[in-house]
C-alpha positions in Angstrom: 14.4 210.7 81.8 17.7 212.2 83.1 18.6 209.2 85.2 18.1 206.8 82.3 20.3 209.0 80.1 23.0 209.0 82.8 22.9 205.2 83.1 23.1 204.9 79.4 26.1 207.1 79.1 27.8 205.3 82.0 27.2 201.9 80.3 28.9 203.3 77.2 31.9 204.4 79.3 31.1 208.2 79.3 32.1 210.0 82.4 29.5 212.6 83.3 29.5 215.8 85.4 25.9 217.0 85.4 24.1 220.1 86.4 20.6 219.1 87.7 17.7 221.5 87.4 15.2 221.3 90.2 12.5 222.7 87.9 13.1 221.7 84.3 13.0 218.2 82.7 15.8 216.6 80.8 16.0 217.9 77.2 14.5 215.7 74.6 13.4 215.6 71.0 10.5 213.9 69.2 10.8 212.4 65.7 7.9 213.1 63.3 7.6 212.3 59.6 6.4 214.7 57.0 4.3 213.8 54.0 7.3 212.6 51.9 8.6 210.6 54.8 11.4 212.8 55.9 12.3 213.1 59.5 11.1 216.3 61.3 12.6 216.7 64.8 10.7 218.7 67.5 13.2 219.8 70.1 12.4 220.5 73.8 15.6 221.9 75.4 14.4 221.5 78.9 17.3 221.7 81.4 19.7 222.4 78.6 18.4 226.0 78.6 19.3 226.3 82.3 23.0 225.3 81.9 25.3 227.7 83.8 28.7 228.6 82.7 30.4 229.2 86.0 30.9 225.5 87.1 32.1 224.6 83.7 34.5 227.5 83.5 36.0 226.3 86.9 36.3 222.8 85.5 38.0 224.1 82.3 40.5 226.1 84.4 41.4 223.0 86.4 41.5 220.4 83.6 41.3 221.8 80.1 39.8 219.2 77.6 41.2 218.5 74.2 37.9 219.4 72.6 34.7 221.3 73.5 31.5 220.3 71.7 28.5 222.6 72.0 25.1 223.3 70.4 22.4 226.0 70.4 19.9 224.6 72.9 22.1 226.3 75.6 21.6 229.9 76.6 23.5 232.4 74.5 25.4 233.9 77.5 26.5 230.5 78.7 27.9 229.5 75.3 29.5 232.8 74.7 31.4 232.6 78.1 32.5 229.0 77.5 33.7 229.7 73.9 35.7 232.7 74.9 37.2 230.7 77.8 38.1 227.7 75.7 39.6 229.9 72.9 41.8 231.6 75.4 43.0 228.3 76.7 43.8 227.0 73.2 41.0 224.3 73.3 39.6 223.2 69.9 35.8 223.9 69.7 33.3 222.0 67.6 29.9 223.8 67.3 26.7 222.3 66.1 24.7 225.3 65.1 21.4 223.6 65.8 18.6 224.5 66.1 19.4 227.5 64.0 18.8 230.8 65.7 19.6 234.1 64.0 20.3 235.7 67.4 23.2 233.3 68.0 24.9 234.1 64.6 27.7 236.2 66.2 28.9 233.1 68.2 30.0 231.4 65.0 33.4 233.0 64.7 34.2 231.8 68.3 34.2 228.2 67.1 37.0 226.4 65.2 34.7 224.1 63.3 30.9 224.5 62.8 28.5 221.6 61.7 25.2 222.4 60.1 22.6 220.4 58.2 21.1 221.7 54.9 18.3 223.7 56.5 20.7 225.4 59.0 23.3 226.0 56.2 20.7 227.8 54.2 19.6 229.9 57.2 23.3 230.9 57.6 24.4 231.4 54.0 21.0 232.2 52.3 21.9 229.5 49.7 20.7 226.0 49.0 23.6 223.8 49.9 22.1 220.8 48.1 23.5 222.3 44.9 27.0 221.5 46.2 28.3 224.9 45.1 32.2 225.3 45.0 31.9 228.5 47.1 29.4 229.5 49.8 29.3 232.8 51.8 29.7 231.4 55.3 32.5 233.7 56.3 34.1 231.0 58.4 37.2 229.0 58.4 35.8 225.5 58.7 32.1 224.6 58.0 30.8 221.0 57.7 27.4 220.6 56.0 25.6 217.3 56.5 23.1 216.3 53.7 21.8 213.0 55.0 21.8 210.6 52.1 23.5 213.3 50.1 26.7 212.9 52.1 28.9 215.6 53.7 30.6 218.8 52.4 33.4 220.6 54.0 34.1 224.3 53.3 37.3 226.1 54.2 37.3 229.8 54.0 34.0 229.5 51.9 35.7 227.1 49.4 34.5 223.5 49.0 37.5 221.3 49.9 35.8 218.0 50.6 32.7 216.3 49.1 32.0 212.9 50.8 29.3 210.6 49.4 27.2 208.8 52.0 27.3 205.0 51.9 24.1 203.6 50.3 22.1 201.9 53.0 18.5 200.9 53.9 17.6 203.5 56.6 15.2 202.4 59.3 15.3 205.6 61.4 17.3 208.8 60.9 16.3 210.2 64.3 19.5 211.2 66.2 21.8 210.6 63.2 23.1 214.2 63.3 24.0 213.8 67.0 25.6 210.5 66.3 27.7 212.1 63.5 28.8 214.9 65.8 29.8 212.4 68.6 31.9 210.3 66.3 33.5 213.4 64.7 34.3 214.9 68.1 35.8 211.6 69.4 38.2 211.4 66.4 39.2 215.0 66.5 39.8 214.7 70.3 42.2 211.8 69.5 44.1 214.0 67.1 42.7 212.6 63.8 42.9 215.0 60.9 39.5 216.5 60.0 39.1 215.0 56.5 39.7 211.5 58.0 37.5 212.2 61.0 34.7 213.2 58.7 35.1 209.9 56.7 34.7 208.0 60.0 31.7 210.0 61.1 30.0 209.6 57.8 30.4 205.8 57.7 29.3 205.5 61.3 26.2 207.6 60.8 25.3 205.4 57.8 25.4 202.4 60.2 23.4 204.2 62.8 20.4 205.0 60.6 20.0 201.2 59.9 19.1 200.6 63.6 15.6 201.2 64.8 16.1 201.0 68.6 19.6 202.5 68.6 21.2 201.9 72.0 19.2 198.8 72.5 20.9 197.1 69.5 24.6 196.3 69.2 26.6 198.9 67.3 30.3 198.5 66.1 
């Protein structure tokens, strides 16, 4: 539940400023496996869908962060307002375009960096990214494509500039690996790490994460 999530974040040293919905539960996701054994996530946005921009805009005005991270479980209007505000303030933005929603497409140019998985990348570009094409029609300055065991691709201005292999590991659970990747990438970017190096750190860390079954209940370096 929300209180447990708050306690977990506090135990990990994360400072929280929460909006609490009196009607909606905390957002969550459920991990299912398809016939070939691949992870299929079912997302329930819950209170994420009720996030309001006004308190966050006031906070941004008082104390601009070094980086804003966002995803597509939040309402379109809230995301649009925050992205416009952070761009005006010169704050770097990292957008996880997940879950893919065609109606959110025009928010993509407002982010400095966009992270998508293979399915989301295909929804955006209309092209199978598993082929590792040297060019893809994203129409964006910086797109990171995560391919799970296939590694990570980075496209600048539609040109493939980085192709990182994933470390070979025995995965026990891939649930949450994408969120973990985003978190590690964001932490390094916020500290001023160059994007290619930050992507290497995030890729290695995600490889370690998928080897854990109970995630936050097990020690993680």
